[in-house]
N, C-alpha and C positions, 0 to 999 in steps of 0.2 A: 672446520670443511674450507676446502677453496674451491672456489674457481680453477675451472682445469680446461684448457684449451689442447687438441689432440690433432695435433698434423701428420696424419699418418695414411697411402693411399691401398692401405691394404684391406677392404673390409669386415676383412672377418678378425682383425686382428684390430683395426677400432670399435667392432662391434663386443669383444669380451674386456674391452680397454675402460667402454662405459658401462660397463656392467657391474666389473670391479670397484671400478670407483665409485659409482653410485650409491653400489649394497655398504658402501665405508663412510656415505651421508656427503660426498664429493658432489659439483655440480660439473656439467660437462658442456664441451664446445665442441666440433667437431671439423676439421676441415681435409681433404683428401691429396690437395696439390702444398708445392708452395707456398703460392700470390693468395690463394684461396684464409690463407693461416695467415698474411701473412696481416690481407684485409680483418681479417677478424680479430687480431689485435688488435689493431687501429682502431676497428669502430667499438668493439668492447672488451677492451686492456682483460687479461686474465692475471690469479694472481702464481701459477701454473703454468709452462706449455712444456709438453711431453711435445719429443720432436724427432720422425726418424729421418733415417738420411738419404736414402733413394727414393727420392720422390721423382714424378714424372717429367717435371717440366724444371726443378731448378736440384740441382744436389743441394741438400742440405747443407752441407758449410757457410755455403752462398747465400742462405737462406738465412743462417746465424750470421752474420755479417749485417743484415738487412736488420735482425731483429735489435740487434746492438745499436744500431744504429738511430734508433727509433724508443728504447723499449729498455726499463735494466728487471723487467721479467727475466724470475727464475727458468732457463731454461734446463728440462732432459732430454738427454740426448736417448733415444732409445734404437736400439741397431745390431742386427745380425755381424758387422763390420766386429773382427774382434782384434784386431794387430795393433798391438801397443804401441807404437808412433801415430797409427790414425788417431788413435785413442787417446794422445795425449796433443794430439794439432787442434783435435779438436775442443779438447778443456782450453787449451793455449788461444781459440778462438771467441772465446766466452762463453762456455757453455759449462755451465754449475757442476752436472750431474753425467754418468753414462752408466747404462745398463745394457748387457750383452743382452740381445733377444736370443732364445726365451729367459722369460724371467720371471720371477714368483708372484704372485699381487701384494702380494706382505711388503716384499724386500722393493716393490715400488709406491708403496704407502712407506716405511722408514724415510726413502729419500726426501720424499714429498716431506714430511715432515720435515727432514735433518735442511733442504734447502730454504723453508719458511723458516726457521729460527733461524736461519745464518741474515738474510733481510729484512727480521723483524728489526721494527723501529728499538732506539735506545729511549727507554720513556723518561731516562733520566735527567737527557740531551737539554743543554741550558739552550735558547735562544742565542745565536749568534749576530751581532751586535756590531756593524763598518759607519760609522757615520748614521744616517738618515736608512740606514740601506739592513732590511733586519731578513734574515735568514732561519729557518726554522728547523731543525733537522726530522720533529717527532711529525709532524704535519704534513712534510716536502710544502711549504708555503716559503715565498716570501716577500717581500712587502717595501719601498720604496719611499719615504715618507708618506705610510700609513697605505700606502695605493699599491693592490695587489698587483704582483709583473707574472704575466699569462707566459709559466716558462716550462717547454718538454723537459719530462726524463734527465735528459743527459744536459740539457743548462742547467739546469736543478743541480746539479749532482757538479757541476763546472764549478759553479756559483761556489757552494758549499763550501768544498776543498780549498779553492783560496779565502775564505770566508774565514775558516780555521786558524789561515796562518797568515793574516793582514799585515800591512808592509812587506809582508817575505815575498822573492823572489823567486818563484815558482816555475822550472823546465818543463817546456812540450812532453819529454822526455818524461819525465815525471806525469804531467797529466795522462798520458798516453795508457800508461798503466797503472794509478790509480785509479780517474772515469771513467780508460776504454778498457779499461784489462787486456792490454795487452804490454805485457812485463819487456817484453823484446823490438821493444819499439815499434810504429805503425807511420802511418802517414801524419810527417806537422801540417798539411792540409787542411786533417780532418779538427784538428787543435783552433786549425785560424777559423777554415766555417763557421765554428763554431762562436768565436768569441765575437770576433764578426754580431753576429746573432744577437746575441749577451748584450755586447756593447746597444742596437739599436736598440730593446729594452728597458736599456739603462738610458738611455735618451742624450747617447754621445757619438765619439769615433772615435777611431784610432789616431785620426788628427787632433780632435779637441776632447781629449779623454777626461771625464771627473774621476770613475773608479777604475775601471781600468786602465794599466798603466804597464806596453810594454818596453825592458827594459831588451835594445840591440842584441840578438849574438846570446840572452841568456834565460828570458825568460818575460811573464807578463806577473805582475801585481795589483791586488786588492787595497787598494787604499780610500778612509775616509776625506771627503774632500776638502780644502784651506777651508 
């Protein structure tokens, strides 16, 4: 069973999706607009998002970028748009799957199971330890000197990716590809802003680094303090 957020402006389709999902023991939340859906996602994080592209207030691709800025929740786009280039562009922008309307309820159920399997935590993964910093991929929790760190989903993913490779310089291009799912590059400023937020939570600054060290022109590395 999963908590599913449905962002769809067509009331008939919303009702049909709710009926199909609840009959398969999923719980549902619905939103008729992009901004309502984004607010619902922030207030009550779901396990999966079903999202139309033709929304009244924002195009779904713009909403997808906003979702990816705050959450790694699996997103399945449901749309009548069936051109190959458009589908590829949406998947490259961060969607986990794409279903062309109309589709069978059983097909949707199979897609939900598939994306949930892909994002399931590795129960065998050991916590990552760098100095007094502990990052646990299983619980998606991090502590510094035993105190919990309040991290956003993207901040945690950024820290975990660096903690998997302590002492190794990681380029911004790699971080955009692995953490932001932007394999063809993106805005370096996105990485810089999240590194700034992460440094504040680690109690350091770019001018006085402790764990996060910038290598000018190359990238950033996570190292234990001396």
